All heavy atoms as TSV, in Angstrom:
chain	resi	resn	atom	element	x	y	z
A	1	MET	N	N	97.892	104.909	86.078
A	1	MET	CA	C	96.775	104.380	86.835
A	1	MET	C	C	96.043	105.547	87.503
A	1	MET	O	O	96.652	106.485	87.972
A	1	MET	CB	C	97.267	103.395	87.892
A	1	MET	CG	C	96.133	102.887	88.775
A	1	MET	SD	S	96.667	101.965	90.229
A	1	MET	CE	C	97.188	100.456	89.496
A	2	VAL	N	N	94.757	105.440	87.554
A	2	VAL	CA	C	93.916	106.462	88.190
A	2	VAL	C	C	93.462	105.949	89.553
A	2	VAL	O	O	93.063	104.792	89.685
A	2	VAL	CB	C	92.699	106.789	87.298
A	2	VAL	CG1	C	91.772	107.758	87.990
A	2	VAL	CG2	C	93.158	107.345	85.961
A	3	LEU	N	N	93.580	106.799	90.570
A	3	LEU	CA	C	93.214	106.422	91.931
A	3	LEU	C	C	92.031	107.236	92.424
A	3	LEU	O	O	91.884	108.408	92.084
A	3	LEU	CB	C	94.384	106.657	92.881
A	3	LEU	CG	C	95.620	105.800	92.665
A	3	LEU	CD1	C	96.734	106.263	93.584
A	3	LEU	CD2	C	95.316	104.345	92.886
A	4	HIS	N	N	91.227	106.633	93.254
A	4	HIS	CA	C	90.095	107.297	93.893
A	4	HIS	C	C	90.601	107.856	95.212
A	4	HIS	O	O	91.172	107.130	96.027
A	4	HIS	CB	C	88.985	106.265	94.120
A	4	HIS	CG	C	87.661	106.856	94.407
A	4	HIS	ND1	N	86.599	106.095	94.822
A	4	HIS	CD2	C	87.193	108.117	94.346
A	4	HIS	CE1	C	85.550	106.859	94.990
A	4	HIS	NE2	N	85.893	108.101	94.710
A	5	ILE	N	N	90.408	109.163	95.433
A	5	ILE	CA	C	90.885	109.788	96.665
A	5	ILE	C	C	89.750	110.542	97.341
A	5	ILE	O	O	88.732	110.845	96.728
A	5	ILE	CB	C	92.056	110.759	96.412
A	5	ILE	CG1	C	91.592	111.967	95.584
A	5	ILE	CG2	C	93.239	110.052	95.784
A	5	ILE	CD1	C	92.591	113.104	95.563
A	6	GLN	N	N	89.965	110.830	98.622
A	6	GLN	CA	C	89.048	111.676	99.378
A	6	GLN	C	C	89.871	112.797	99.991
A	6	GLN	O	O	90.890	112.571	100.641
A	6	GLN	CB	C	88.344	110.893	100.476
A	6	GLN	CG	C	87.343	111.731	101.242
A	6	GLN	CD	C	86.623	110.944	102.329
A	6	GLN	OE1	O	87.030	109.844	102.698
A	6	GLN	NE2	N	85.555	111.517	102.835
A	7	TYR	N	N	89.422	114.036	99.764
A	7	TYR	CA	C	90.076	115.210	100.339
A	7	TYR	C	C	89.606	115.407	101.783
A	7	TYR	O	O	88.629	114.797	102.220
A	7	TYR	CB	C	89.742	116.463	99.523
A	7	TYR	CG	C	90.292	116.432	98.119
A	7	TYR	CD1	C	89.450	116.180	97.033
A	7	TYR	CD2	C	91.638	116.666	97.860
A	7	TYR	CE1	C	89.942	116.162	95.732
A	7	TYR	CE2	C	92.140	116.649	96.570
A	7	TYR	CZ	C	91.283	116.397	95.511
A	7	TYR	OH	O	91.773	116.375	94.233
A	8	HIS	N	N	90.248	116.303	102.502
A	8	HIS	CA	C	89.871	116.590	103.888
A	8	HIS	C	C	88.481	117.230	104.010
A	8	HIS	O	O	87.861	117.125	105.058
A	8	HIS	CB	C	90.922	117.478	104.570
A	8	HIS	CG	C	92.190	116.741	104.867
A	8	HIS	ND1	N	92.297	115.820	105.878
A	8	HIS	CD2	C	93.400	116.768	104.252
A	8	HIS	CE1	C	93.510	115.319	105.888
A	8	HIS	NE2	N	94.209	115.870	104.921
A	9	ASN	N	N	88.004	117.846	102.922
A	9	ASN	CA	C	86.656	118.427	102.949
A	9	ASN	C	C	85.591	117.376	102.611
A	9	ASN	O	O	84.444	117.719	102.370
A	9	ASN	CB	C	86.557	119.625	102.004
A	9	ASN	CG	C	86.757	119.261	100.548
A	9	ASN	OD1	O	86.913	118.099	100.193
A	9	ASN	ND2	N	86.777	120.265	99.692
A	10	ASN	N	N	86.007	116.106	102.579
A	10	ASN	CA	C	85.160	114.934	102.323
A	10	ASN	C	C	84.668	114.817	100.887
A	10	ASN	O	O	83.835	113.967	100.598
A	10	ASN	CB	C	83.982	114.862	103.296
A	10	ASN	CG	C	84.464	114.606	104.708
A	10	ASN	OD1	O	85.407	113.832	104.915
A	10	ASN	ND2	N	83.862	115.250	105.675
A	11	LYS	N	N	85.191	115.621	99.975
A	11	LYS	CA	C	84.868	115.464	98.555
A	11	LYS	C	C	85.768	114.395	97.954
A	11	LYS	O	O	86.910	114.216	98.373
A	11	LYS	CB	C	85.028	116.782	97.814
A	11	LYS	CG	C	83.995	117.797	98.237
A	11	LYS	CD	C	84.039	119.014	97.364
A	11	LYS	CE	C	82.949	119.976	97.826
A	11	LYS	NZ	N	82.827	121.127	96.956
A	12	PHE	N	N	85.231	113.689	96.967
A	12	PHE	CA	C	85.964	112.615	96.307
A	12	PHE	C	C	86.420	113.069	94.933
A	12	PHE	O	O	85.818	113.945	94.320
A	12	PHE	CB	C	85.083	111.373	96.177
A	12	PHE	CG	C	84.797	110.709	97.496
A	12	PHE	CD1	C	83.685	111.072	98.237
A	12	PHE	CD2	C	85.629	109.721	97.991
A	12	PHE	CE1	C	83.402	110.465	99.450
A	12	PHE	CE2	C	85.362	109.113	99.210
A	12	PHE	CZ	C	84.249	109.483	99.937
A	13	ASP	N	N	87.489	112.418	94.442
A	13	ASP	CA	C	88.023	112.750	93.135
A	13	ASP	C	C	88.791	111.543	92.602
A	13	ASP	O	O	89.101	110.611	93.349
A	13	ASP	CB	C	88.972	113.941	93.272
A	13	ASP	CG	C	89.225	114.669	91.968
A	13	ASP	OD1	O	88.664	114.255	90.931
A	13	ASP	OD2	O	89.980	115.660	91.995
A	14	TYR	N	N	89.066	111.572	91.322
A	14	TYR	CA	C	89.945	110.594	90.678
A	14	TYR	C	C	91.160	111.345	90.188
A	14	TYR	O	O	91.041	112.386	89.535
A	14	TYR	CB	C	89.239	109.909	89.508
A	14	TYR	CG	C	88.150	108.976	89.941
A	14	TYR	CD1	C	86.837	109.400	90.010
A	14	TYR	CD2	C	88.433	107.659	90.288
A	14	TYR	CE1	C	85.828	108.539	90.417
A	14	TYR	CE2	C	87.431	106.798	90.694
A	14	TYR	CZ	C	86.133	107.246	90.753
A	14	TYR	OH	O	85.140	106.399	91.157
A	15	ILE	N	N	92.351	110.847	90.541
A	15	ILE	CA	C	93.595	111.509	90.142
A	15	ILE	C	C	94.542	110.503	89.515
A	15	ILE	O	O	94.427	109.289	89.730
A	15	ILE	CB	C	94.296	112.179	91.340
A	15	ILE	CG1	C	94.707	111.129	92.382
A	15	ILE	CG2	C	93.433	113.264	91.958
A	15	ILE	CD1	C	95.741	111.591	93.361
A	16	ASN	N	N	95.499	111.019	88.775
A	16	ASN	CA	C	96.560	110.191	88.237
A	16	ASN	C	C	97.492	109.832	89.391
A	16	ASN	O	O	97.846	110.691	90.203
A	16	ASN	CB	C	97.313	110.980	87.163
A	16	ASN	CG	C	98.277	110.129	86.397
A	16	ASN	OD1	O	99.061	109.389	86.978
A	16	ASN	ND2	N	98.219	110.236	85.088
A	17	CYS	N	N	97.890	108.592	89.479
A	17	CYS	CA	C	98.704	108.129	90.612
A	17	CYS	C	C	100.025	108.876	90.738
A	17	CYS	O	O	100.600	108.932	91.813
A	17	CYS	CB	C	98.932	106.627	90.540
A	17	CYS	SG	S	99.954	106.100	89.158
A	18	GLU	N	N	100.486	109.482	89.650
A	18	GLU	CA	C	101.763	110.181	89.688
A	18	GLU	C	C	101.725	111.450	90.530
A	18	GLU	O	O	102.768	111.939	90.955
A	18	GLU	CB	C	102.222	110.489	88.264
A	18	GLU	CG	C	102.576	109.214	87.525
A	18	GLU	CD	C	102.424	109.334	86.020
A	18	GLU	OE1	O	102.073	110.426	85.543
A	18	GLU	OE2	O	102.648	108.336	85.349
A	19	ILE	N	N	100.535	111.988	90.809
A	19	ILE	CA	C	100.477	113.200	91.641
A	19	ILE	C	C	100.041	112.907	93.077
A	19	ILE	O	O	99.947	113.816	93.893
A	19	ILE	CB	C	99.576	114.282	91.019
A	19	ILE	CG1	C	98.130	113.839	90.973
A	19	ILE	CG2	C	100.068	114.699	89.656
A	19	ILE	CD1	C	97.187	114.980	90.678
A	20	LEU	N	N	99.819	111.641	93.395
A	20	LEU	CA	C	99.404	111.282	94.753
A	20	LEU	C	C	100.413	111.746	95.793
A	20	LEU	O	O	100.030	112.340	96.805
A	20	LEU	CB	C	99.158	109.780	94.879
A	20	LEU	CG	C	98.750	109.298	96.267
A	20	LEU	CD1	C	97.426	109.935	96.690
A	20	LEU	CD2	C	98.643	107.781	96.295
A	21	ASP	N	N	101.695	111.495	95.570
A	21	ASP	CA	C	102.716	111.906	96.545
A	21	ASP	C	C	102.691	113.408	96.782
A	21	ASP	O	O	102.841	113.865	97.922
A	21	ASP	CB	C	104.108	111.480	96.081
A	21	ASP	CG	C	104.347	109.987	96.209
A	21	ASP	OD1	O	103.689	109.361	97.070
A	21	ASP	OD2	O	105.179	109.453	95.464
A	22	GLN	N	N	102.499	114.183	95.722
A	22	GLN	CA	C	102.454	115.643	95.864
A	22	GLN	C	C	101.284	116.065	96.749
A	22	GLN	O	O	101.445	116.902	97.632
A	22	GLN	CB	C	102.313	116.297	94.496
A	22	GLN	CG	C	103.504	116.097	93.600
A	22	GLN	CD	C	103.222	116.584	92.187
A	22	GLN	OE1	O	102.355	117.438	91.980
A	22	GLN	NE2	N	103.947	116.061	91.232
A	23	LEU	N	N	100.125	115.470	96.512
A	23	LEU	CA	C	98.948	115.820	97.306
A	23	LEU	C	C	99.102	115.379	98.760
A	23	LEU	O	O	98.674	116.080	99.681
A	23	LEU	CB	C	97.690	115.212	96.699
A	23	LEU	CG	C	97.284	115.774	95.334
A	23	LEU	CD1	C	96.085	115.010	94.792
A	23	LEU	CD2	C	96.985	117.254	95.420
A	24	ILE	N	N	99.725	114.234	98.981
A	24	ILE	CA	C	99.974	113.767	100.353
A	24	ILE	C	C	100.935	114.724	101.055
A	24	ILE	O	O	100.700	115.123	102.195
A	24	ILE	CB	C	100.520	112.320	100.362
A	24	ILE	CG1	C	99.422	111.350	99.929
A	24	ILE	CG2	C	101.060	111.951	101.751
A	24	ILE	CD1	C	99.892	109.924	99.717
A	25	ASN	N	N	102.008	115.107	100.373
A	25	ASN	CA	C	102.991	116.022	100.970
A	25	ASN	C	C	102.396	117.394	101.276
A	25	ASN	O	O	102.813	118.052	102.231
A	25	ASN	CB	C	104.206	116.179	100.053
A	25	ASN	CG	C	105.055	114.927	100.023
A	25	ASN	OD1	O	105.036	114.129	100.954
A	25	ASN	ND2	N	105.779	114.732	98.944
A	26	LYS	N	N	101.419	117.812	100.484
A	26	LYS	CA	C	100.744	119.095	100.725
A	26	LYS	C	C	99.601	118.952	101.725
A	26	LYS	O	O	98.883	119.912	101.990
A	26	LYS	CB	C	100.201	119.650	99.413
A	26	LYS	CG	C	101.284	120.082	98.457
A	26	LYS	CD	C	100.687	120.562	97.152
A	26	LYS	CE	C	101.777	120.949	96.181
A	26	LYS	NZ	N	101.221	121.385	94.886
A	27	ARG	N	N	99.420	117.744	102.240
A	27	ARG	CA	C	98.382	117.435	103.231
A	27	ARG	C	C	96.972	117.750	102.715
A	27	ARG	O	O	96.119	118.229	103.443
A	27	ARG	CB	C	98.646	118.178	104.546
A	27	ARG	CG	C	99.988	117.865	105.163
A	27	ARG	CD	C	100.151	118.549	106.496
A	27	ARG	NE	N	101.500	118.654	106.958
A	27	ARG	CZ	C	102.241	117.672	107.455
A	27	ARG	NH1	N	101.761	116.463	107.506
A	27	ARG	NH2	N	103.462	117.894	107.880
A	28	ARG	N	N	96.739	117.426	101.448
A	28	ARG	CA	C	95.433	117.688	100.855
A	28	ARG	C	C	94.556	116.443	100.801
A	28	ARG	O	O	93.361	116.553	100.587
A	28	ARG	CB	C	95.621	118.254	99.445
A	28	ARG	CG	C	96.286	119.628	99.487
A	28	ARG	CD	C	96.309	120.316	98.169
A	28	ARG	NE	N	94.979	120.454	97.611
A	28	ARG	CZ	C	94.733	120.588	96.313
A	28	ARG	NH1	N	95.727	120.620	95.458
A	28	ARG	NH2	N	93.498	120.703	95.879
A	29	VAL	N	N	95.162	115.260	100.990
A	29	VAL	CA	C	94.426	114.010	100.852
A	29	VAL	C	C	94.151	113.402	102.225
A	29	VAL	O	O	95.051	113.290	103.057
A	29	VAL	CB	C	95.222	113.000	99.998
A	29	VAL	CG1	C	94.514	111.672	99.912
A	29	VAL	CG2	C	95.471	113.561	98.616
A	30	LYS	N	N	92.920	113.029	102.450
A	30	LYS	CA	C	92.524	112.352	103.689
A	30	LYS	C	C	92.782	110.850	103.574
A	30	LYS	O	O	93.312	110.224	104.490
A	30	LYS	CB	C	91.047	112.615	103.952
A	30	LYS	CG	C	90.500	112.023	105.211
A	30	LYS	CD	C	89.035	112.431	105.372
A	30	LYS	CE	C	88.445	111.956	106.670
A	30	LYS	NZ	N	87.054	112.432	106.823
A	31	ARG	N	N	92.406	110.287	102.419
A	31	ARG	CA	C	92.611	108.855	102.193
A	31	ARG	C	C	92.528	108.568	100.699
A	31	ARG	O	O	92.031	109.382	99.928
A	31	ARG	CB	C	91.602	108.015	102.960
A	31	ARG	CG	C	90.170	108.226	102.551
A	31	ARG	CD	C	89.213	107.461	103.432
A	31	ARG	NE	N	87.851	107.553	102.891
A	31	ARG	CZ	C	86.927	106.638	103.053
A	31	ARG	NH1	N	87.183	105.556	103.766
A	31	ARG	NH2	N	85.733	106.785	102.535
A	32	PHE	N	N	93.061	107.416	100.298
A	32	PHE	CA	C	92.972	106.987	98.911
A	32	PHE	C	C	92.698	105.487	98.872
A	32	PHE	O	O	92.972	104.766	99.830
A	32	PHE	CB	C	94.233	107.338	98.117
A	32	PHE	CG	C	95.483	106.604	98.562
A	32	PHE	CD1	C	95.872	105.427	97.945
A	32	PHE	CD2	C	96.264	107.111	99.584
A	32	PHE	CE1	C	97.030	104.762	98.348
A	32	PHE	CE2	C	97.418	106.455	99.990
A	32	PHE	CZ	C	97.798	105.281	99.371
A	33	TYR	N	N	92.109	105.049	97.765
A	33	TYR	CA	C	91.751	103.638	97.633
A	33	TYR	C	C	92.903	102.892	96.979
A	33	TYR	O	O	93.397	103.281	95.922
A	33	TYR	CB	C	90.486	103.486	96.788
A	33	TYR	CG	C	89.974	102.064	96.779
A	33	TYR	CD1	C	89.301	101.543	97.883
A	33	TYR	CD2	C	90.180	101.243	95.687
A	33	TYR	CE1	C	88.839	100.242	97.891
A	33	TYR	CE2	C	89.713	99.933	95.684
A	33	TYR	CZ	C	89.048	99.439	96.785
A	33	TYR	OH	O	88.597	98.149	96.789
A	34	ARG	N	N	93.356	101.813	97.637
A	34	ARG	CA	C	94.438	100.972	97.117
A	34	ARG	C	C	93.814	99.723	96.502
A	34	ARG	O	O	93.423	98.795	97.217
A	34	ARG	CB	C	95.408	100.607	98.233
A	34	ARG	CG	C	96.586	99.779	97.747
A	34	ARG	CD	C	97.583	99.527	98.846
A	34	ARG	NE	N	98.381	100.724	99.074
A	34	ARG	CZ	C	98.964	101.002	100.228
A	34	ARG	NH1	N	98.838	100.197	101.250
A	34	ARG	NH2	N	99.680	102.099	100.355
A	35	PRO	N	N	93.690	99.696	95.167
A	35	PRO	CA	C	93.021	98.572	94.500
A	35	PRO	C	C	93.674	97.217	94.751
A	35	PRO	O	O	92.974	96.211	94.844
A	35	PRO	CB	C	93.105	98.923	93.010
A	35	PRO	CG	C	93.477	100.348	92.938
A	35	PRO	CD	C	94.140	100.704	94.229
A	36	SER	N	N	94.993	97.189	94.903
A	36	SER	CA	C	95.680	95.907	95.104
A	36	SER	C	C	95.268	95.225	96.404
A	36	SER	O	O	95.318	94.004	96.513
A	36	SER	CB	C	97.198	96.104	95.078
A	36	SER	OG	O	97.609	96.944	96.141
A	37	GLU	N	N	94.864	96.016	97.397
A	37	GLU	CA	C	94.428	95.466	98.680
A	37	GLU	C	C	92.929	95.590	98.873
A	37	GLU	O	O	92.397	95.154	99.889
A	37	GLU	CB	C	95.152	96.165	99.833
A	37	GLU	CG	C	96.657	95.913	99.824
A	37	GLU	CD	C	97.355	96.596	100.976
A	37	GLU	OE1	O	96.682	97.007	101.944
A	37	GLU	OE2	O	98.579	96.727	100.907
A	38	GLU	N	N	92.272	96.232	97.881
A	38	GLU	CA	C	90.826	96.451	97.939
A	38	GLU	C	C	90.404	97.115	99.257
A	38	GLU	O	O	89.487	96.669	99.933
A	38	GLU	CB	C	90.056	95.151	97.706
A	38	GLU	CG	C	90.318	94.550	96.334
A	38	GLU	CD	C	89.535	93.283	96.086
A	38	GLU	OE1	O	88.959	92.698	97.033
A	38	GLU	OE2	O	89.504	92.862	94.922
A	39	LYS	N	N	91.132	98.210	99.606
A	39	LYS	CA	C	90.812	98.931	100.838
A	39	LYS	C	C	91.238	100.389	100.737
A	39	LYS	O	O	92.081	100.756	99.921
A	39	LYS	CB	C	91.467	98.279	102.043
A	39	LYS	CG	C	92.965	98.471	102.138
A	39	LYS	CD	C	93.511	97.952	103.444
A	39	LYS	CE	C	94.589	98.889	103.953
A	39	LYS	NZ	N	94.911	98.722	105.318
A	40	TRP	N	N	90.626	101.226	101.587
A	40	TRP	CA	C	91.003	102.618	101.696
A	40	TRP	C	C	92.204	102.742	102.617
A	40	TRP	O	O	92.256	102.111	103.673
A	40	TRP	CB	C	89.845	103.444	102.250
A	40	TRP	CG	C	88.784	103.689	101.226
A	40	TRP	CD1	C	87.681	102.933	100.998
A	40	TRP	CD2	C	88.744	104.750	100.287
A	40	TRP	NE1	N	86.950	103.463	99.980
A	40	TRP	CE2	C	87.574	104.593	99.518
A	40	TRP	CE3	C	89.575	105.837	100.012
A	40	TRP	CZ2	C	87.226	105.474	98.495
A	40	TRP	CZ3	C	89.223	106.720	99.009
A	40	TRP	CH2	C	88.063	106.526	98.265
A	41	VAL	N	N	93.175	103.553	102.225
A	41	VAL	CA	C	94.370	103.827	103.015
A	41	VAL	C	C	94.201	105.219	103.613
A	41	VAL	O	O	94.062	106.204	102.892
A	41	VAL	CB	C	95.630	103.777	102.124
A	41	VAL	CG1	C	96.863	104.166	102.925
A	41	VAL	CG2	C	95.790	102.391	101.517
A	42	VAL	N	N	94.207	105.292	104.940
A	42	VAL	CA	C	94.032	106.560	105.640
A	42	VAL	C	C	95.409	107.151	105.931
A	42	VAL	O	O	96.240	106.515	106.590
A	42	VAL	CB	C	93.231	106.368	106.952
A	42	VAL	CG1	C	93.061	107.699	107.676
A	42	VAL	CG2	C	91.883	105.731	106.660
A	43	ILE	N	N	95.632	108.366	105.430
A	43	ILE	CA	C	96.918	109.034	105.621
A	43	ILE	C	C	97.128	109.309	107.109
A	43	ILE	O	O	96.257	109.817	107.788
A	43	ILE	CB	C	96.971	110.365	104.836
A	43	ILE	CG1	C	96.594	110.158	103.364
A	43	ILE	CG2	C	98.341	111.023	104.978
A	43	ILE	CD1	C	97.452	109.205	102.598
A	44	GLY	N	N	98.311	108.945	107.600
A	44	GLY	CA	C	98.639	109.157	109.007
A	44	GLY	C	C	98.303	107.972	109.893
A	44	GLY	O	O	98.707	107.928	111.043
A	45	ILE	N	N	97.550	107.014	109.355
A	45	ILE	CA	C	97.193	105.820	110.127
A	45	ILE	C	C	97.742	104.559	109.462
A	45	ILE	O	O	98.434	103.777	110.095
A	45	ILE	CB	C	95.666	105.719	110.319
A	45	ILE	CG1	C	95.165	106.900	111.154
A	45	ILE	CG2	C	95.281	104.382	110.956
A	45	ILE	CD1	C	93.667	106.965	111.322
A	46	ASP	N	N	97.425	104.396	108.198
A	46	ASP	CA	C	97.869	103.215	107.452
A	46	ASP	C	C	99.222	103.479	106.795
A	46	ASP	O	O	99.549	104.628	106.482
A	46	ASP	CB	C	96.845	102.861	106.365
A	46	ASP	CG	C	95.497	102.463	106.943
A	46	ASP	OD1	O	95.480	101.645	107.880
A	46	ASP	OD2	O	94.478	102.972	106.458
A	47	PRO	N	N	100.004	102.417	106.581
A	47	PRO	CA	C	101.284	102.602	105.875
A	47	PRO	C	C	101.027	103.015	104.423
A	47	PRO	O	O	100.099	102.539	103.794
A	47	PRO	CB	C	101.958	101.236	105.949
A	47	PRO	CG	C	100.965	100.281	106.470
A	47	PRO	CD	C	99.787	101.042	106.987
A	48	ILE	N	N	101.860	103.928	103.939
A	48	ILE	CA	C	101.774	104.331	102.539
A	48	ILE	C	C	103.099	104.055	101.865
A	48	ILE	O	O	104.103	103.850	102.529
A	48	ILE	CB	C	101.385	105.818	102.387
A	48	ILE	CG1	C	102.380	106.713	103.104
A	48	ILE	CG2	C	99.985	106.055	102.872
A	48	ILE	CD1	C	102.139	108.185	102.856
A	49	ARG	N	N	103.089	104.075	100.551
A	49	ARG	CA	C	104.306	103.749	99.808
A	49	ARG	C	C	105.415	104.738	100.121
A	49	ARG	O	O	105.175	105.883	100.482
A	49	ARG	CB	C	104.017	103.743	98.321
A	49	ARG	CG	C	103.655	105.100	97.780
A	49	ARG	CD	C	103.320	105.010	96.346
A	49	ARG	NE	N	103.006	106.349	95.851
A	49	ARG	CZ	C	102.418	106.586	94.727
A	49	ARG	NH1	N	102.047	105.579	93.970
A	49	ARG	NH2	N	102.185	107.809	94.331
A	50	GLY	N	N	106.643	104.247	100.004
A	50	GLY	CA	C	107.789	105.116	100.202
A	50	GLY	C	C	108.297	105.171	101.622
A	50	GLY	O	O	109.386	105.635	101.860
A	51	ASN	N	N	107.531	104.699	102.575
A	51	ASN	CA	C	107.999	104.730	103.958
A	51	ASN	C	C	109.019	103.634	104.228
A	51	ASN	O	O	109.867	103.771	105.073
A	51	ASN	CB	C	106.837	104.602	104.934
A	51	ASN	CG	C	106.012	105.857	104.988
A	51	ASN	OD1	O	106.406	106.889	104.471
A	51	ASN	ND2	N	104.858	105.777	105.608
A	52	GLY	N	N	108.886	102.514	103.550
A	52	GLY	CA	C	109.805	101.409	103.748
A	52	GLY	C	C	109.722	100.842	105.149
A	52	GLY	O	O	108.959	101.302	105.974
A	53	GLY	N	N	110.509	99.864	105.404
A	53	GLY	CA	C	110.528	99.260	106.725
A	53	GLY	C	C	111.884	98.656	106.982
A	53	GLY	O	O	112.768	98.688	106.127
A	54	ASP	N	N	112.056	98.114	108.154
A	54	ASP	CA	C	113.310	97.457	108.471
A	54	ASP	C	C	113.354	96.110	107.775
A	54	ASP	O	O	112.376	95.373	107.772
A	54	ASP	CB	C	113.439	97.260	109.984
A	54	ASP	CG	C	113.558	98.585	110.715
A	54	ASP	OD1	O	114.078	99.545	110.106
A	54	ASP	OD2	O	113.137	98.664	111.873
A	55	HIS	N	N	114.476	95.826	107.192
A	55	HIS	CA	C	114.633	94.561	106.472
A	55	HIS	C	C	115.956	93.947	106.869
A	55	HIS	O	O	116.999	94.596	106.791
A	55	HIS	CB	C	114.602	94.802	104.958
A	55	HIS	CG	C	114.976	93.608	104.158
A	55	HIS	ND1	N	114.185	92.489	104.095
A	55	HIS	CD2	C	116.053	93.340	103.405
A	55	HIS	CE1	C	114.770	91.596	103.318
A	55	HIS	NE2	N	115.906	92.095	102.892
A	56	GLU	N	N	115.897	92.736	107.327
A	56	GLU	CA	C	117.111	92.018	107.659
A	56	GLU	C	C	117.292	90.924	106.627
A	56	GLU	O	O	116.359	90.219	106.282
A	56	GLU	CB	C	117.010	91.401	109.054
A	56	GLU	CG	C	116.947	92.451	110.138
A	56	GLU	CD	C	116.862	91.831	111.527
A	56	GLU	OE1	O	117.252	90.661	111.683
A	56	GLU	OE2	O	116.390	92.519	112.420
A	57	GLY	N	N	118.481	90.812	106.129
A	57	GLY	CA	C	118.740	89.791	105.121
A	57	GLY	C	C	119.271	90.411	103.844
A	57	GLY	O	O	119.445	91.619	103.715
A	58	GLN	N	N	119.492	89.540	102.877
A	58	GLN	CA	C	120.071	89.950	101.604
A	58	GLN	C	C	119.070	90.765	100.784
A	58	GLN	O	O	117.885	90.449	100.744
A	58	GLN	CB	C	120.479	88.702	100.824
A	58	GLN	CG	C	121.111	88.988	99.499
A	58	GLN	CD	C	121.494	87.708	98.780
A	58	GLN	OE1	O	121.239	86.612	99.264
A	58	GLN	NE2	N	122.098	87.843	97.630
A	59	GLU	N	N	119.571	91.804	100.116
A	59	GLU	CA	C	118.748	92.595	99.206
A	59	GLU	C	C	118.499	91.767	97.957
A	59	GLU	O	O	119.425	91.247	97.348
A	59	GLU	CB	C	119.464	93.902	98.857
A	59	GLU	CG	C	118.723	94.764	97.872
A	59	GLU	CD	C	117.355	95.209	98.376
A	59	GLU	OE1	O	117.257	95.744	99.481
A	59	GLU	OE2	O	116.391	95.000	97.642
A	60	ARG	N	N	117.221	91.607	97.599
A	60	ARG	CA	C	116.886	90.758	96.454
A	60	ARG	C	C	116.481	91.559	95.222
A	60	ARG	O	O	116.393	91.011	94.141
A	60	ARG	CB	C	115.761	89.807	96.835
A	60	ARG	CG	C	116.193	88.839	97.929
A	60	ARG	CD	C	115.086	87.936	98.303
A	60	ARG	NE	N	113.966	88.749	98.766
A	60	ARG	CZ	C	112.858	88.266	99.300
A	60	ARG	NH1	N	112.696	86.995	99.440
A	60	ARG	NH2	N	111.886	89.069	99.696
A	61	ARG	N	N	116.245	92.839	95.393
A	61	ARG	CA	C	115.878	93.655	94.240
A	61	ARG	C	C	117.119	94.015	93.438
A	61	ARG	O	O	118.162	94.291	93.989
A	61	ARG	CB	C	115.183	94.933	94.684
A	61	ARG	CG	C	113.831	94.664	95.239
A	61	ARG	CD	C	113.208	95.945	95.677
A	61	ARG	NE	N	113.640	96.154	97.072
A	61	ARG	CZ	C	113.291	97.171	97.813
A	61	ARG	NH1	N	112.562	98.121	97.340
A	61	ARG	NH2	N	113.694	97.257	99.057
A	62	ARG	N	N	116.961	94.057	92.132
A	62	ARG	CA	C	118.081	94.435	91.279
A	62	ARG	C	C	117.980	95.906	90.944
A	62	ARG	O	O	116.895	96.435	90.721
A	62	ARG	CB	C	118.015	93.672	89.957
A	62	ARG	CG	C	118.245	92.213	90.114
A	62	ARG	CD	C	118.220	91.584	88.788
A	62	ARG	NE	N	118.177	90.142	88.979
A	62	ARG	CZ	C	118.536	89.278	88.065
A	62	ARG	NH1	N	118.904	89.672	86.886
A	62	ARG	NH2	N	118.486	87.984	88.319
A	63	ALA	N	N	119.116	96.548	90.881
A	63	ALA	CA	C	119.130	97.943	90.459
A	63	ALA	C	C	118.863	97.996	88.957
A	63	ALA	O	O	119.402	97.203	88.204
A	63	ALA	CB	C	120.486	98.560	90.781
A	64	ARG	N	N	118.011	98.934	88.539
A	64	ARG	CA	C	117.701	99.054	87.110
A	64	ARG	C	C	118.858	99.681	86.357
A	64	ARG	O	O	119.088	99.377	85.209
A	64	ARG	CB	C	116.456	99.921	86.925
A	64	ARG	CG	C	115.222	99.265	87.438
A	64	ARG	CD	C	114.074	100.175	87.221
A	64	ARG	NE	N	113.246	99.591	86.175
A	64	ARG	CZ	C	112.130	100.108	85.742
A	64	ARG	NH1	N	111.718	101.242	86.226
A	64	ARG	NH2	N	111.434	99.533	84.805
A	65	TYR	N	N	119.552	100.593	87.000
A	65	TYR	CA	C	120.634	101.308	86.339
A	65	TYR	C	C	121.861	101.261	87.235
A	65	TYR	O	O	121.752	101.372	88.429
A	65	TYR	CB	C	120.256	102.770	86.100
A	65	TYR	CG	C	118.940	102.917	85.380
A	65	TYR	CD1	C	117.772	103.220	86.059
A	65	TYR	CD2	C	118.882	102.742	84.005
A	65	TYR	CE1	C	116.554	103.355	85.389
A	65	TYR	CE2	C	117.670	102.860	83.331
A	65	TYR	CZ	C	116.530	103.174	84.030
A	65	TYR	OH	O	115.340	103.297	83.368
A	66	SER	N	N	122.993	101.127	86.646
A	66	SER	CA	C	124.201	101.139	87.458
A	66	SER	C	C	124.789	102.538	87.453
A	66	SER	O	O	124.691	103.272	86.467
A	66	SER	CB	C	125.221	100.128	86.922
A	66	SER	OG	O	125.533	100.432	85.585
A	67	ALA	N	N	125.412	102.902	88.548
A	67	ALA	CA	C	125.980	104.254	88.684
A	67	ALA	C	C	127.346	104.339	88.065
A	67	ALA	O	O	128.048	103.446	87.860
A	67	ALA	CB	C	126.044	104.635	90.154
């Protein structure tokens, strides 16, 4: 999937979603567009993937691979 992003210098670009985490970790991305929610996600303000949250209750996801 290709995502629309905005860098800190206010320039826009389209990137492959697989490198989004790298750009976020390098602090190069100001915000990116999340098509599923039809909104811009601002780094440092809005929740981004991978942060997770507190969950109480039974785990419902299945592991894809067993150890």
